[in-house]
C-alpha positions as CSV (number, residue, x, y, z in Angstrom):
1,X,261.1,75.4,65.7
2,X,262.4,78.9,65.6
3,X,259.7,81.4,65.4
4,X,261.3,83.5,62.6
5,X,262.1,80.3,60.5
6,X,258.1,79.4,60.9
7,X,257.0,83.0,59.9
8,X,259.4,82.9,56.8
9,X,257.9,79.7,55.7
10,X,254.5,81.0,56.0
11,X,255.2,84.2,54.1
12,X,257.0,82.2,51.1
13,X,253.8,79.9,51.1
14,X,251.6,82.7,50.9
15,X,253.4,84.6,48.3
16,X,253.5,81.2,46.0
17,X,249.7,81.0,46.4
18,X,249.2,84.5,45.6
19,X,251.3,84.2,42.5
20,X,249.4,81.2,41.6
21,X,246.1,82.9,42.1
22,X,247.2,86.0,40.2
23,X,247.9,83.8,37.2
24,X,244.7,82.2,37.0
25,X,242.9,85.4,37.3
26,X,244.8,86.9,34.6
27,X,244.1,83.6,32.6
28,X,240.4,83.7,33.3
29,X,240.4,87.5,32.3
30,X,242.0,86.8,28.9
31,X,239.7,83.9,28.3
32,X,236.7,86.0,29.0
33,X,237.7,89.1,26.9
34,X,239.8,87.6,24.2
35,X,238.8,88.6,20.8
36,X,239.5,85.3,19.5
37,X,237.1,82.3,19.2
38,X,239.0,79.0,20.1
39,X,237.2,76.1,18.8
40,X,238.2,73.0,20.4
41,X,239.2,70.2,18.1
42,X,239.6,67.5,20.4
43,X,236.4,66.0,19.3
44,X,236.4,63.4,16.3
45,X,235.8,65.1,12.8
46,X,231.9,64.9,11.7
47,X,231.9,63.4,8.2
48,X,228.1,63.8,7.8
49,X,225.5,60.9,7.8
50,X,225.7,57.7,5.8
51,X,223.3,57.2,3.0
52,X,219.9,55.5,3.1
53,X,219.2,53.6,-0.1
54,X,216.6,51.3,-1.2
55,X,217.2,47.7,-2.0
56,X,218.7,48.6,-5.4
57,X,221.1,51.2,-4.1
58,X,218.8,54.3,-5.2
59,X,219.5,57.1,-2.6
60,X,216.6,58.0,-0.3
61,X,218.7,60.2,1.7
62,X,222.4,61.6,1.5
63,X,224.5,64.3,3.1
64,X,225.8,67.4,1.5
65,X,228.3,69.6,2.6
66,X,227.2,73.1,3.3
67,X,229.0,76.3,5.0
68,X,227.3,77.8,8.0
69,X,227.6,81.5,9.0
70,X,228.4,82.5,12.8
71,X,229.6,85.6,14.3
72,X,231.7,86.9,17.3
73,X,229.5,90.0,18.1
74,X,232.4,91.7,20.0
75,X,234.5,91.8,17.0
76,X,232.0,93.7,15.0
77,X,232.8,97.4,14.7
78,X,229.6,98.9,13.0
79,X,227.0,96.6,14.1
80,X,224.1,98.8,12.5
81,X,225.7,99.0,9.1
82,X,226.5,95.0,9.6
83,X,223.0,94.3,10.3
84,X,221.6,96.0,7.1
85,X,224.2,94.4,4.8
86,X,223.9,90.9,6.2
87,X,220.2,91.0,6.1
88,X,220.5,91.9,2.3
89,X,223.1,89.2,1.9
90,X,221.1,86.4,3.6
91,X,217.6,87.4,3.4
92,X,217.2,87.1,7.1
93,X,215.3,89.9,8.9
94,X,217.2,92.8,10.3
95,X,215.6,92.0,13.6
96,X,216.7,88.5,14.1
97,X,220.2,89.7,12.9
98,X,220.4,92.5,15.4
99,X,219.3,90.3,18.4
100,X,222.3,88.0,17.2
101,X,224.6,90.6,17.0
102,X,223.7,92.1,20.5
103,X,224.7,88.9,22.2
104,X,227.1,88.8,24.8
105,X,228.5,85.6,23.7
106,X,231.7,85.0,21.5
107,X,229.9,82.6,19.2
108,X,226.5,82.9,17.7
109,X,224.8,81.2,14.7
110,X,223.6,83.5,11.8
111,X,222.5,81.0,9.2
112,X,223.3,77.3,9.1
113,X,223.7,75.2,6.1
114,X,223.3,78.0,3.5
115,X,223.2,78.1,-0.2
116,X,226.4,78.7,-2.2
117,X,225.4,82.2,-3.5
118,X,224.5,83.3,-0.2
119,X,227.9,82.4,1.3
120,X,229.7,84.3,-1.5
121,X,227.7,87.4,-0.9
122,X,228.4,87.4,2.9
123,X,232.0,86.8,2.0
124,X,232.1,89.7,-0.2
125,X,231.1,91.9,2.6
126,X,234.2,91.1,4.2
127,X,232.9,92.2,7.7
128,X,235.4,91.3,10.7
129,X,233.6,89.2,13.1
130,X,231.8,87.1,10.5
131,X,233.0,83.4,10.2
132,X,232.1,80.2,8.3
133,X,232.0,76.8,9.2
134,X,231.7,73.5,7.1
135,X,228.5,71.4,8.1
136,X,226.6,68.6,6.5
137,X,222.9,68.8,5.5
138,X,220.5,66.1,4.9
139,X,219.0,66.2,1.5
140,X,216.1,63.5,0.5
141,X,216.1,63.4,-3.4
142,X,212.8,62.1,-4.0
143,X,211.1,64.4,-1.5
144,X,208.0,62.6,-0.2
145,X,208.9,59.1,-1.2
146,X,209.2,56.7,1.5
147,X,209.4,59.8,3.9
148,X,207.4,57.8,6.7
149,X,210.3,55.3,6.7
150,X,213.4,57.4,6.3
151,X,212.1,60.1,8.6
152,X,214.1,63.4,9.0
153,X,216.9,65.1,11.0
154,X,217.2,68.3,12.8
155,X,219.0,71.3,12.2
156,X,222.1,69.6,14.2
157,X,221.8,66.4,12.0
158,X,220.4,64.2,14.6
159,X,217.8,61.7,13.7
160,X,214.3,62.8,14.9
161,X,212.0,60.4,13.3
162,X,212.1,57.1,11.1
163,X,215.2,55.2,10.5
164,X,217.0,58.4,10.7
165,X,216.2,58.4,14.4
166,X,216.5,54.7,15.1
167,X,219.7,54.3,13.5
168,X,221.0,57.6,14.5
169,X,224.4,56.4,16.0
170,X,225.1,54.1,13.0
171,X,224.3,56.7,10.5
172,X,226.2,59.6,12.0
173,X,229.2,57.1,13.0
174,X,228.9,57.9,16.7
175,X,229.2,54.1,17.2
176,X,232.6,54.1,15.9
177,X,235.7,56.2,16.0
178,X,238.6,55.8,13.6
179,X,241.6,57.6,12.1
180,X,241.7,58.9,8.5
181,X,244.7,58.9,6.2
182,X,245.9,61.9,8.1
183,X,245.8,60.3,11.4
184,X,242.7,62.6,12.6
185,X,239.9,60.8,14.5
186,X,236.7,60.6,12.7
187,X,233.2,59.4,13.3
188,X,232.7,56.4,10.8
189,X,229.6,57.2,9.2
190,X,227.7,54.1,7.9
191,X,225.2,53.4,5.1
192,X,221.7,52.0,5.5
193,X,220.4,49.9,2.7
194,X,216.6,49.1,3.2
195,X,214.3,46.3,1.9
196,X,212.0,48.9,0.1
197,X,211.9,48.9,-3.6
198,X,211.7,52.5,-5.0
199,X,209.4,51.6,-7.7
200,X,207.1,49.5,-5.6
201,X,206.9,52.4,-3.0
202,X,206.2,54.9,-5.7
203,X,203.3,52.7,-7.2
204,X,201.9,52.1,-3.6
205,X,202.2,55.8,-2.8
206,X,200.6,57.1,-6.2
207,X,197.6,54.8,-5.8
208,X,197.2,55.8,-2.0
209,X,197.1,59.2,-3.3
210,X,194.6,58.9,-5.9
211,X,192.1,56.8,-3.5
212,X,192.4,59.1,-0.5
213,X,191.3,62.0,-2.7
214,X,188.6,59.9,-4.2
215,X,187.2,58.8,-0.9
216,X,188.0,61.8,1.3
217,X,189.8,59.5,3.8
218,X,191.5,61.0,6.9
219,X,194.6,58.9,6.4
220,X,195.5,55.5,4.7
221,X,198.5,53.0,4.3
222,X,199.8,50.0,2.3
223,X,202.3,47.3,3.6
224,X,203.8,45.0,1.3
225,X,205.7,42.0,2.3
226,X,207.8,39.4,0.2
227,X,206.4,36.2,1.0
228,X,209.2,33.9,1.6
229,X,211.5,36.5,3.1
230,X,209.7,38.7,5.3
231,X,211.3,41.9,3.5
232,X,209.1,44.8,3.2
233,X,209.0,45.9,-0.2
234,X,207.0,49.1,0.3
235,X,205.1,50.8,3.3
236,X,203.3,53.8,2.1
237,X,201.2,56.3,4.0
238,X,199.1,59.0,2.9
239,X,198.9,62.0,3.8
240,X,202.8,62.4,4.0
241,X,205.4,64.9,4.0
242,X,208.6,66.3,2.3
243,X,211.4,65.7,4.6
244,X,213.6,68.5,3.2
245,X,211.2,70.9,4.7
246,X,209.2,68.6,7.5
247,X,208.7,71.7,9.8
248,X,206.1,72.8,7.3
249,X,203.9,69.6,8.1
250,X,201.4,69.1,10.8
251,X,202.3,65.8,13.2
252,X,199.5,63.7,11.6
253,X,201.3,63.9,8.3
254,X,204.7,62.7,9.8
255,X,203.0,59.9,12.0
256,X,202.9,56.3,10.8
257,X,199.3,55.9,12.1
258,X,198.9,52.1,11.0
259,X,202.1,51.2,13.1
260,X,202.1,53.7,15.9
261,X,198.1,53.6,16.4
262,X,196.2,50.7,16.5
263,X,192.8,49.9,15.1
264,X,190.1,47.1,15.4
265,X,190.7,44.9,12.4
266,X,187.0,44.0,11.7
267,X,186.2,41.0,9.4
268,X,189.5,40.5,8.3
269,X,190.1,38.6,11.5
270,X,187.6,35.9,10.3
271,X,190.3,34.1,8.9
272,X,192.1,33.9,12.2
273,X,188.9,32.5,13.6
274,X,188.5,29.8,10.8
275,X,192.2,29.0,11.6
276,X,191.3,28.3,15.2
277,X,188.4,26.2,14.1
278,X,190.5,24.2,11.7
279,X,193.1,23.5,14.4
280,X,190.6,23.2,17.4
281,X,187.4,22.3,16.4
282,X,187.3,20.7,12.8
283,X,183.6,19.5,13.4
284,X,182.7,23.2,13.0
285,X,183.7,23.3,9.6
286,X,180.9,20.3,8.7
287,X,178.1,22.2,10.1
288,X,175.4,24.3,8.6
289,X,174.6,27.8,10.0
290,X,171.7,30.0,9.6
291,X,171.7,33.7,9.3
292,X,168.5,36.0,10.1
293,X,170.5,39.0,9.8
294,X,171.5,39.1,13.3
295,X,172.4,36.7,16.2
296,X,171.7,37.2,20.0
297,X,174.6,36.4,22.4
298,X,174.0,37.0,26.2
299,X,171.2,39.5,25.6
300,X,173.2,41.3,23.0
301,X,172.1,41.6,19.5
302,X,175.0,41.7,16.9
303,X,173.8,42.5,13.4
304,X,174.8,41.3,10.0
305,X,174.8,43.5,6.6
306,X,172.4,41.1,5.1
307,X,170.1,38.2,5.9
308,X,172.3,35.3,4.5
309,X,170.0,32.4,5.3
310,X,171.8,28.9,5.2
311,X,175.5,28.8,5.2
312,X,178.3,26.4,5.2
313,X,181.5,27.8,6.9
314,X,183.1,28.7,3.4
315,X,179.8,30.7,2.6
316,X,180.3,32.4,6.2
317,X,183.8,33.7,5.1
318,X,182.9,34.4,1.6
319,X,179.9,36.7,2.6
320,X,181.6,38.1,5.8
321,X,178.7,36.9,8.0
322,X,178.8,37.9,11.5
323,X,175.9,35.7,12.7
324,X,177.6,32.7,11.0
325,X,181.0,33.1,12.4
326,X,179.8,33.7,15.9
327,X,177.6,30.5,15.7
328,X,180.8,28.6,14.5
329,X,182.9,29.5,17.5
330,X,180.4,28.6,20.2
331,X,182.0,25.5,20.9
332,X,185.4,26.7,20.6
333,X,187.3,27.2,24.0
334,X,188.5,30.9,24.9
335,X,192.1,29.7,25.4
336,X,192.2,28.0,22.0
337,X,191.1,31.3,20.4
338,X,193.7,33.2,22.3
339,X,196.5,30.7,21.6
340,X,196.0,31.1,18.0
341,X,195.9,34.8,17.9
342,X,199.1,34.7,19.9
343,X,200.9,32.4,17.6
344,X,199.9,34.6,14.7
345,X,201.8,37.6,16.5
346,X,198.7,39.5,17.7
347,X,199.2,41.3,21.0
348,X,203.2,41.8,20.4
349,X,205.5,43.9,18.6
350,X,206.5,42.4,15.2
351,X,209.9,44.1,15.5
352,X,209.6,46.1,12.3
353,X,212.2,49.0,12.3
354,X,210.1,51.9,12.8
355,X,210.2,53.9,16.1
356,X,207.1,53.8,18.2
357,X,205.5,50.3,17.0
358,X,202.7,49.8,19.1
359,X,201.9,46.4,20.9
360,X,198.3,46.1,20.0
361,X,195.6,44.9,22.5
362,X,194.9,41.3,23.1
363,X,193.7,40.8,26.6
364,X,194.5,37.7,28.5
365,X,191.7,35.3,28.6
366,X,191.0,36.1,32.4
367,X,190.0,39.4,31.4
368,X,187.4,38.4,28.7
369,X,183.6,38.8,29.2
370,X,181.1,36.5,28.0
371,X,180.9,38.3,25.0
372,X,184.5,38.6,24.3
373,X,185.0,35.3,22.2
374,X,182.3,36.3,19.8
375,X,183.5,40.0,19.5
376,X,186.8,38.8,18.8
377,X,185.9,36.3,16.2
378,X,184.4,39.0,13.9
379,X,187.4,41.6,14.8
380,X,186.2,43.6,17.5
381,X,187.6,43.8,21.3
382,X,191.1,43.7,20.1
383,X,193.3,46.0,18.3
384,X,196.2,45.5,15.7
385,X,198.7,47.3,13.6
386,X,199.4,47.0,9.9
387,X,202.8,45.1,10.6
388,X,201.1,42.5,12.7
389,X,198.0,42.0,10.0
390,X,200.5,41.6,7.3
391,X,203.0,39.1,9.1
392,X,200.0,37.0,10.2
393,X,198.6,36.7,6.8
394,X,202.0,36.2,5.2
395,X,202.5,33.1,7.3
396,X,199.4,31.7,5.3
397,X,200.8,32.7,2.2
398,X,204.3,30.8,2.8
399,X,202.6,27.6,4.0
400,X,202.4,28.2,7.7
401,X,205.7,29.8,9.0
402,X,205.8,33.1,10.6
403,X,208.5,35.7,9.6
404,X,208.8,38.9,11.2
405,X,209.0,41.9,8.5
406,X,212.0,43.7,8.2
407,X,212.8,46.9,6.9
408,X,216.6,46.6,6.9
409,X,218.8,44.8,4.3
410,X,222.2,45.5,5.7
411,X,224.5,48.3,7.3
412,X,227.4,49.0,5.1
413,X,230.7,51.0,5.6
414,X,231.5,53.8,3.0
415,X,233.6,51.4,0.9
416,X,230.3,49.2,0.5
417,X,231.7,46.4,2.8
418,X,228.9,45.1,5.1
419,X,229.0,45.7,8.8
420,X,225.8,43.7,9.5
421,X,223.5,42.0,7.3
422,X,219.7,41.4,8.0
423,X,218.1,37.9,7.6
424,X,214.7,36.7,7.9
425,X,213.6,36.1,11.5
426,X,211.3,33.1,11.5
427,X,209.4,32.1,14.6
428,X,208.8,28.7,13.1
429,X,205.7,26.8,12.0
430,X,202.5,28.3,13.3
431,X,200.3,26.5,10.8
432,X,200.6,23.1,8.8
433,X,200.8,23.3,5.1
434,X,197.4,21.5,4.8
435,X,195.7,24.0,7.1
436,X,197.4,27.2,5.3
437,X,196.2,26.1,2.0
438,X,192.6,25.7,3.3
439,X,192.9,29.3,4.6
440,X,194.2,30.5,1.3
441,X,191.5,28.8,-0.5
442,X,188.8,30.2,1.6
443,X,190.4,33.7,0.9
444,X,190.4,33.0,-2.8
445,X,186.8,32.5,-2.6
446,X,186.2,35.7,-1.2
447,X,187.8,37.5,-3.8
448,X,186.2,35.4,-6.7
449,X,182.7,35.2,-5.5
450,X,182.4,37.2,-2.2
451,X,183.1,40.7,-0.7
452,X,186.6,41.2,-2.1
453,X,185.4,40.7,-5.7
454,X,186.7,44.4,-6.5
455,X,190.3,42.9,-5.7
456,X,190.3,40.7,-8.4
457,X,192.3,41.0,-11.6
458,X,191.9,39.7,-15.0
459,X,195.6,39.0,-14.9
460,X,196.3,37.4,-11.8
461,X,194.3,35.2,-9.2
462,X,193.9,36.9,-5.8
463,X,193.2,35.7,-2.5
464,X,192.2,38.0,0.3
465,X,189.8,39.1,3.0
466,X,188.0,42.4,3.5
467,X,187.4,44.4,6.6
468,X,185.2,46.9,8.1
469,X,185.2,48.0,11.6
470,X,183.2,50.9,13.4
471,X,185.5,53.3,15.2
472,X,184.9,53.4,19.0
473,X,184.2,57.0,20.4
474,X,185.9,58.0,23.8
475,X,183.6,60.8,24.0
476,X,180.4,58.7,23.7
477,X,181.6,55.5,25.1
478,X,180.2,53.9,22.2
479,X,180.8,52.7,18.6
480,X,180.4,55.5,16.0
481,X,179.4,55.7,12.3
482,X,182.8,56.2,11.4
483,X,185.0,53.3,10.3
484,X,188.1,51.6,9.4
485,X,188.0,50.1,6.0
486,X,190.8,47.5,4.8
487,X,191.6,44.6,2.7
488,X,194.6,42.0,3.4
489,X,195.5,40.1,0.3
490,X,197.9,37.5,-1.3
491,X,199.0,37.3,-5.1
492,X,199.4,35.4,-6.9
493,X,197.2,32.8,-5.6
494,X,198.7,29.8,-7.0
495,X,202.3,30.9,-6.2
496,X,202.3,33.6,-3.4
497,X,204.9,36.3,-4.1
498,X,203.5,39.4,-1.9
499,X,201.2,39.7,1.1
500,X,199.9,43.2,1.1
501,X,197.8,45.0,3.7
502,X,195.5,48.2,2.9
503,X,194.0,50.2,5.5
504,X,191.8,53.5,5.1
505,X,191.0,55.3,8.2
506,X,187.8,57.0,8.3
507,X,186.9,57.4,4.5
508,X,184.5,60.3,4.2
509,X,182.1,58.2,2.2
510,X,182.0,55.5,4.8
511,X,183.2,53.1,2.1
512,X,183.6,49.3,3.3
513,X,186.9,47.6,2.7
514,X,185.6,45.9,-0.2
515,X,184.8,49.4,-1.9
516,X,187.7,51.3,-1.1
517,X,190.6,49.1,0.0
518,X,190.2,46.1,-2.3
519,X,190.3,48.2,-5.6
520,X,193.7,49.7,-4.3
521,X,195.2,46.2,-3.8
522,X,194.2,45.1,-7.2
523,X,195.7,48.2,-9.0
524,X,199.0,48.2,-7.0
525,X,199.1,44.2,-7.8
526,X,198.8,44.6,-11.5
527,X,201.3,47.4,-11.5
528,X,204.2,45.6,-9.3
529,X,204.0,41.9,-10.1
530,X,205.2,42.6,-13.8
531,X,207.9,44.6,-12.5
532,X,208.8,41.7,-10.1
533,X,208.7,39.4,-13.2
534,X,205.7,37.6,-12.3
535,X,203.6,36.9,-15.7
536,X,199.9,37.1,-15.5
537,X,197.3,35.3,-17.6
538,X,197.1,35.8,-21.3
539,X,193.8,37.7,-22.1
540,X,194.5,37.7,-25.8
541,X,191.5,35.3,-26.2
542,X,189.1,37.9,-24.8
543,X,186.4,38.6,-27.5
544,X,186.0,42.3,-28.3
545,X,184.1,43.8,-31.1
546,X,186.2,45.6,-33.9
547,X,184.9,48.6,-35.8
548,X,185.1,48.4,-39.8
549,X,187.6,51.3,-39.5
550,X,189.9,49.2,-37.5
551,X,189.5,45.9,-39.4
552,X,190.4,47.7,-42.6
553,X,193.4,49.6,-41.2
554,X,196.8,48.2,-42.2
555,X,199.0,48.2,-39.1
556,X,202.9,48.4,-40.4
557,X,204.1,49.9,-37.1
558,X,203.2,49.7,-33.4
559,X,200.2,52.1,-33.0
560,X,200.2,54.8,-30.3
561,X,197.9,53.7,-27.7
562,X,198.4,56.9,-25.5
563,X,195.2,58.3,-24.1
564,X,193.0,55.4,-25.3
565,X,190.7,53.6,-23.0
566,X,190.7,49.5,-22.6
567,X,188.0,49.2,-25.1
568,X,189.6,51.3,-27.9
569,X,193.0,49.7,-27.1
570,X,191.5,46.0,-27.0
571,X,190.0,46.7,-30.5
572,X,193.3,47.5,-32.1
573,X,195.3,44.7,-30.2
574,X,192.7,42.2,-31.3
575,X,193.4,42.7,-34.9
576,X,197.1,42.7,-34.4
577,X,196.6,39.4,-32.7
578,X,194.7,38.0,-35.9
579,X,196.9,39.4,-38.2
580,X,200.3,39.1,-36.8
581,X,200.1,36.6,-33.9
582,X,200.8,39.5,-31.4
583,X,200.2,38.6,-27.8
584,X,199.1,41.7,-25.7
585,X,199.0,42.7,-21.9
586,X,197.3,45.6,-20.3
587,X,198.3,46.7,-16.9
588,X,196.3,48.8,-14.6
589,X,192.9,50.6,-15.4
590,X,191.8,54.0,-17.0
591,X,193.7,55.2,-20.0
592,X,197.0,54.4,-21.6
593,X,200.0,56.5,-20.3
594,X,202.8,54.2,-21.6
595,X,203.4,51.4,-23.8
596,X,206.1,48.7,-24.8
597,X,207.2,48.7,-27.7
598,X,207.2,52.3,-28.2
599,X,204.8,53.8,-30.9
600,X,206.3,53.7,-34.5
601,X,208.4,50.8,-33.8
602,X,208.1,48.0,-36.7
603,X,205.6,45.1,-35.7
604,X,207.5,41.9,-35.2
605,X,205.3,38.9,-35.6
606,X,204.5,36.9,-32.4
607,X,206.0,39.8,-30.3
608,X,204.5,41.2,-27.0
609,X,202.9,44.5,-26.7
610,X,202.2,45.5,-23.3
611,X,200.2,48.8,-22.5
612,X,200.0,50.5,-19.1
613,X,196.8,52.5,-17.6
614,X,196.1,54.6,-15.0
């Protein structure tokens, strides 16, 4: 090749490369020093997050459109004056705004998701370099209600806790991109319908709030399952938090301790021990046991609260006798005990849709000591969660079928059509109907005459079991004088509708499960079963002494019961029953806060009057 031709080609190539290089340098320079902010629009449009509703469609979480304020500091000419004006308009500190406007970046946030009046004040300033962008903010209209379930989102609208976190992609629409009517790509947000009932959740939280103040507990919770479906009607926890301002609360308030943390169940597990005996050693049910206030096992003495004397197996359960329970499981094989507990779901997750559900602790038989079988029979040497306990006992309530608890009813598109419906996930039969009824009968006896008497109701027959377990101290390596107090109950006994687990962590007065948890069960039951349409027993036949003043009074309209106690109310109701055939029902305890029909209504013969107390 001619040398001059070769050199010419080299020069031409070099020139082309130089031109391209200069072009890229100019472009880079323009991008770096441009006064304009270019916001890329290639990403699909954010349409906010879907609603979270209770099972009846009441909004527990929704998205509201806000304006957010941002700035391009390089466009602001008089920054000192802008700092003062923006601070006055937004309520932000001058130090914060000055720091933001001193940035070399072309885009800095000043205030996100601002109130309308703030936006109007900032717009009125007409400061060059201050801009606004539409964003969606999360709002929880009932504040603390069900906050431990809903969770919350961060400033970028991503779920951080609860179902907001677990279903983040679905609620935000990040799992599906579609085109709107203009052809623009958008994230298709979806709604989440929970199984939670707003009213039942409120009642559970209300009763816990009262009880935690009364007993000074560290924390407490209630989980209520619908017997035949496994749907969770309420999962309350105290102390709780307001997700609208979650950052103002400590982590303890935001954590679902009875799901994330595990605890020893104590005597509630004696029902599971009885189930193991019924299935594997029915002969143990016919024996008689003797409690001297303690029992010695492998050189270890385990105490009872009382010296119970001679007992049959029902007495052991009713009186929650440790000595009798330990004696009864002596002939039971370890493997049979373990198999029963595994069947009832202990040692594995239930699948409830709450982040962080713990497995609990149920060690394999080959890791048991010579004492383990006896300790486990009275609720020690294993740990459980609230969902495990509720699901296990719910299988007794429904006649022997294990159903996993669920919080989600369905996922819906914005138009209300279902994307996915959730149905009961049944493991199958874990107990025969006959054996389930026997266990339920024993639980009824606990409430009727045993340690659970404070869970009983004059309106409904209740079945249940108390539990009180000492807390193990990691510091001392021994059990402390602090305890976890609980009650697991089923109502009504004859036709079960709900299974409820009530647990108090470290009540300040060291109350037992029968003293602190059982009464909460009773109060919640008496408030929610009428709401569910479950009628209670008619107590109009109760004999209550009436005063002469009441007897002589002529009731033409329904009296005002507000503020009256049970005795005063019954005096009046008995007279109305005698004169007008009125049937009456009392819900709750304490003093009357509501009634039906309203005061002043004309009395109709043979009608019903319901008064509500708290």
